[in-house]
C-alpha positions as CSV (number, residue, x, y, z in Angstrom):
1,X,49.6,-34.5,-10.0
2,X,50.8,-36.2,-13.2
3,X,53.7,-33.6,-13.3
4,X,55.0,-34.9,-10.0
5,X,55.5,-38.5,-11.4
6,X,55.7,-40.3,-8.1
7,X,58.0,-43.4,-8.0
8,X,60.0,-45.8,-5.9
9,X,57.3,-46.7,-3.4
10,X,58.4,-48.5,-0.2
11,X,55.8,-49.6,2.3
12,X,56.3,-51.0,5.7
13,X,54.5,-51.9,8.9
14,X,55.5,-49.9,12.0
15,X,54.5,-51.2,15.4
16,X,55.0,-50.0,19.0
17,X,54.6,-51.4,22.4
18,X,55.0,-50.1,25.9
19,X,56.6,-46.6,26.4
20,X,58.5,-45.5,23.4
21,X,59.5,-42.4,21.4
22,X,61.8,-42.0,18.4
23,X,63.2,-39.1,16.5
24,X,63.5,-39.5,12.7
25,X,65.7,-37.3,10.4
26,X,64.3,-35.2,7.6
27,X,63.4,-37.3,4.6
28,X,62.5,-34.5,2.3
29,X,60.5,-36.6,-0.2
30,X,56.9,-37.6,0.4
31,X,55.7,-40.1,3.1
32,X,52.3,-41.3,4.3
33,X,50.9,-43.5,7.0
34,X,47.6,-45.2,7.7
35,X,46.9,-46.0,11.3
36,X,45.8,-49.7,11.6
37,X,45.6,-50.1,15.4
38,X,45.9,-48.0,18.5
39,X,47.2,-44.5,18.7
40,X,50.4,-42.4,18.8
41,X,51.7,-38.8,18.8
42,X,53.5,-37.3,15.8
43,X,55.5,-34.1,16.3
44,X,56.7,-32.8,13.0
45,X,59.5,-30.1,13.1
46,X,57.9,-26.7,12.7
47,X,54.3,-27.9,13.0
48,X,51.9,-28.6,15.8
49,X,51.8,-32.1,17.4
50,X,49.3,-34.5,15.8
51,X,47.4,-37.2,17.7
52,X,46.9,-40.1,15.4
53,X,44.2,-42.8,16.0
54,X,42.9,-45.9,14.3
55,X,41.8,-45.2,10.7
56,X,43.6,-41.8,10.4
57,X,45.5,-41.1,7.2
58,X,48.4,-38.6,7.0
59,X,50.6,-37.5,4.1
60,X,53.6,-35.2,4.1
61,X,54.3,-33.9,0.6
62,X,57.8,-33.0,1.9
63,X,58.7,-35.0,5.0
64,X,60.3,-33.0,7.8
65,X,62.3,-34.2,10.8
66,X,59.8,-35.6,13.3
67,X,59.2,-37.4,16.6
68,X,56.9,-40.3,16.8
69,X,55.9,-41.8,20.2
70,X,53.4,-43.4,22.5
71,X,53.0,-40.0,24.3
72,X,54.6,-36.6,24.6
73,X,56.3,-37.3,27.9
74,X,59.3,-39.4,26.9
75,X,62.7,-38.2,25.6
76,X,63.0,-39.6,22.1
77,X,65.9,-41.7,20.9
78,X,67.3,-41.2,17.5
79,X,66.3,-43.7,14.8
80,X,67.7,-43.6,11.3
81,X,65.5,-44.1,8.3
82,X,65.6,-47.7,7.2
83,X,64.2,-49.8,4.4
84,X,63.1,-52.8,6.5
85,X,59.7,-54.2,5.9
86,X,58.8,-54.1,9.6
87,X,60.0,-51.7,12.2
88,X,59.3,-52.2,15.9
89,X,59.5,-49.5,18.5
90,X,59.4,-50.0,22.3
91,X,59.8,-53.1,24.3
92,X,59.6,-56.5,22.5
93,X,58.1,-58.0,25.6
94,X,55.2,-55.6,25.7
95,X,52.1,-56.3,23.6
96,X,51.7,-54.2,20.4
97,X,49.6,-51.2,21.2
98,X,50.2,-49.2,17.9
99,X,50.3,-50.5,14.4
100,X,50.5,-48.4,11.2
101,X,51.3,-48.9,7.5
102,X,53.9,-46.4,6.4
103,X,55.0,-45.5,2.9
104,X,57.8,-43.5,1.2
105,X,58.2,-42.4,-2.4
106,X,59.8,-39.7,-4.5
107,X,58.5,-37.0,-6.7
108,X,60.2,-36.1,-10.0
109,X,62.7,-33.4,-9.0
110,X,62.0,-31.4,-12.2
111,X,58.7,-29.8,-11.0
112,X,58.6,-30.9,-7.3
113,X,59.8,-27.6,-5.8
114,X,56.9,-25.6,-7.4
115,X,54.2,-28.2,-6.9
116,X,55.1,-29.2,-3.4
117,X,55.2,-25.5,-2.4
118,X,51.5,-25.3,-3.5
119,X,50.4,-28.1,-1.3
120,X,49.7,-28.0,2.5
121,X,52.6,-29.0,4.7
122,X,50.6,-31.9,5.9
123,X,47.4,-33.6,4.6
124,X,45.5,-35.2,7.5
125,X,42.3,-37.2,7.0
126,X,40.5,-38.4,10.1
127,X,38.7,-41.7,10.0
128,X,35.4,-39.9,10.3
129,X,36.0,-37.8,7.3
130,X,34.0,-38.4,4.1
131,X,36.0,-40.5,1.6
132,X,38.6,-41.7,4.2
133,X,37.5,-45.4,3.6
134,X,38.5,-45.0,-0.1
135,X,41.9,-43.7,1.0
136,X,42.3,-46.7,3.2
137,X,41.6,-49.1,0.3
138,X,44.1,-47.3,-2.0
139,X,46.8,-47.5,0.7
140,X,46.1,-51.2,1.2
141,X,46.4,-51.8,-2.6
142,X,49.7,-50.0,-2.6
143,X,51.0,-52.1,0.3
144,X,49.9,-55.3,-1.5
145,X,51.5,-54.3,-4.8
146,X,54.7,-53.0,-3.1
147,X,55.2,-56.5,-1.5
148,X,55.1,-58.3,-4.9
149,X,57.5,-58.7,-7.8
150,X,54.7,-59.0,-10.3
151,X,54.9,-57.8,-13.9
152,X,54.3,-54.1,-14.3
153,X,54.7,-53.6,-10.5
154,X,56.4,-50.2,-10.9
155,X,53.8,-48.8,-13.4
156,X,50.9,-49.9,-11.2
157,X,52.5,-48.4,-8.1
158,X,53.0,-45.1,-9.9
159,X,49.4,-44.9,-10.9
160,X,48.2,-46.0,-7.4
161,X,50.3,-43.3,-5.7
162,X,48.9,-40.7,-8.2
163,X,45.4,-41.8,-7.3
164,X,46.3,-41.7,-3.6
165,X,47.6,-38.1,-3.9
166,X,44.5,-36.9,-5.8
167,X,42.1,-38.6,-3.4
168,X,44.0,-37.2,-0.3
169,X,43.9,-33.7,-1.8
170,X,40.2,-34.0,-2.7
171,X,39.2,-35.2,0.8
172,X,41.5,-32.7,2.5
173,X,39.8,-29.9,0.5
174,X,36.3,-31.1,1.0
175,X,35.6,-29.4,4.4
176,X,35.5,-25.6,4.6
177,X,39.0,-24.2,4.7
178,X,39.8,-22.1,7.7
179,X,42.0,-19.1,8.0
180,X,45.7,-19.5,7.2
181,X,45.3,-22.1,4.4
182,X,47.5,-21.3,1.5
183,X,48.4,-23.0,-1.8
184,X,46.7,-24.6,-4.8
185,X,44.1,-26.5,-2.8
186,X,43.1,-23.4,-1.0
187,X,42.9,-21.5,-4.3
188,X,40.8,-24.2,-6.0
189,X,38.5,-24.3,-3.0
190,X,38.1,-20.5,-3.0
191,X,34.8,-19.5,-4.6
192,X,36.3,-16.3,-6.0
193,X,39.7,-17.7,-7.3
194,X,38.5,-21.1,-8.5
195,X,36.8,-20.0,-11.7
196,X,39.9,-18.0,-12.7
197,X,42.2,-20.9,-11.9
198,X,40.1,-23.4,-13.8
199,X,40.0,-21.1,-16.9
200,X,43.8,-20.5,-16.7
201,X,44.6,-24.2,-16.4
202,X,42.2,-25.1,-19.2
203,X,43.8,-22.6,-21.6
204,X,47.3,-22.0,-20.5
205,X,48.3,-20.7,-24.0
206,X,45.9,-17.7,-23.8
207,X,47.5,-14.3,-23.3
208,X,46.2,-13.9,-19.7
209,X,46.3,-10.7,-17.9
210,X,45.4,-9.9,-14.3
211,X,42.4,-7.9,-15.6
212,X,41.1,-11.0,-17.6
213,X,41.5,-13.3,-14.6
214,X,39.7,-10.8,-12.4
215,X,36.8,-10.7,-14.8
216,X,36.6,-14.5,-14.7
217,X,36.5,-14.2,-10.9
218,X,33.9,-11.4,-11.1
219,X,35.9,-9.1,-8.8
220,X,38.0,-6.0,-9.4
221,X,41.6,-6.3,-10.5
222,X,42.9,-5.0,-7.1
223,X,40.7,-7.4,-5.1
224,X,41.7,-10.4,-7.3
225,X,45.4,-9.7,-7.1
226,X,45.4,-9.3,-3.4
227,X,43.3,-12.3,-2.7
228,X,45.3,-14.5,-5.2
229,X,48.6,-13.5,-3.7
230,X,47.4,-14.1,-0.1
231,X,45.9,-17.5,-0.9
232,X,48.3,-18.9,-3.4
233,X,51.5,-17.5,-1.9
234,X,52.6,-15.6,-5.1
235,X,51.1,-13.0,-7.5
236,X,48.9,-14.1,-10.4
237,X,51.5,-13.5,-13.1
238,X,54.2,-15.2,-11.2
239,X,52.0,-18.3,-10.8
240,X,51.1,-18.2,-14.5
241,X,54.9,-18.0,-15.4
242,X,55.8,-20.9,-13.1
243,X,52.9,-23.0,-14.2
244,X,53.8,-22.5,-17.9
245,X,57.5,-23.4,-17.2
246,X,56.4,-26.5,-15.4
247,X,54.3,-27.6,-18.3
248,X,57.1,-26.7,-20.7
249,X,59.5,-28.9,-18.8
250,X,57.2,-31.8,-19.1
251,X,56.7,-31.2,-22.9
252,X,60.5,-30.9,-23.4
253,X,61.1,-34.2,-21.6
254,X,58.2,-36.2,-23.0
255,X,57.6,-35.0,-26.6
256,X,59.9,-34.3,-29.5
257,X,59.0,-30.7,-30.0
258,X,61.0,-27.7,-31.0
259,X,61.5,-24.8,-28.7
260,X,59.1,-22.7,-30.8
261,X,56.4,-25.4,-30.7
262,X,56.7,-25.7,-26.9
263,X,56.6,-21.9,-26.6
264,X,53.3,-21.7,-28.5
265,X,51.8,-24.6,-26.5
266,X,52.4,-22.7,-23.2
267,X,51.5,-19.2,-24.3
268,X,54.5,-17.5,-25.8
269,X,54.3,-16.0,-29.3
270,X,58.0,-16.1,-29.9
271,X,60.7,-18.7,-29.0
272,X,63.0,-15.9,-27.9
273,X,60.5,-14.6,-25.3
274,X,59.9,-18.2,-24.0
275,X,63.7,-18.9,-23.8
276,X,64.3,-15.7,-21.9
277,X,61.5,-16.5,-19.3
278,X,62.5,-20.2,-19.0
279,X,66.2,-19.4,-18.6
280,X,65.5,-16.7,-16.0
281,X,63.4,-19.1,-13.9
282,X,65.4,-22.3,-14.3
283,X,69.0,-21.1,-14.9
284,X,69.2,-23.0,-18.2
285,X,67.8,-22.7,-21.6
286,X,65.0,-25.0,-22.9
287,X,67.5,-26.7,-25.3
288,X,70.0,-27.3,-22.4
289,X,67.1,-28.7,-20.2
290,X,65.9,-31.0,-23.0
291,X,69.5,-32.5,-23.3
292,X,69.8,-33.3,-19.7
293,X,69.3,-37.0,-18.7
294,X,65.9,-37.7,-17.2
């Protein structure tokens, strides 16, 4: 999560009254909401409709176009994204029947494509789920901090959003994962893959092979490779390559290291081999990447 470096938090209260339905354009970056009162229906593009009720928490790592409304029966009206502190949907003369706290932020674009691809399309935590009360408290802290101009506001918000993401992922992964789950959360929750992933992450500089990872998982090479690819969405060596490059990007941006030093830190014995792999994956050399403005 630290590689995602979330920033630029905006929180707002969204309310609705009477019969209403709005269509919002794709935001792309992450967004979350915490239901404070009542209920509504969220229909994300490409996903099943989601009925939200009091206490539910939802997070999109990559926010699609979506419809939000009092029910599924109304034709939605288009509503552009705005930065107002309070958005009201429906008739002003009707009493408020739905109230939510919504938030928007950005991930560092350097590693967001890889890391977002490893997360679920949506993280939904129902009010009854273990740990959901902790999520609510974190969201409330974010809302309080976002509404102030206090010293160190941005630093505190970044840390709070990191904690929010970690807690949401942890609670989301707590129940048994059903069929069709893919990505890093599914892999870390898989009793076969988890030991291998933990060892890989703990010693990324080791010269890992599929055979060694399979031994860590206590299964055959063929079983491990098939299960890893099905669960993670990419083969083991491709994941290892992309994870090494993600860590290398972070080192190149945050520490004054030579290409050879970064290469050794992420598991390459030669700077040339590292440069070739990095360039093939990113389209630029490590030196060119390090010179780019942050």
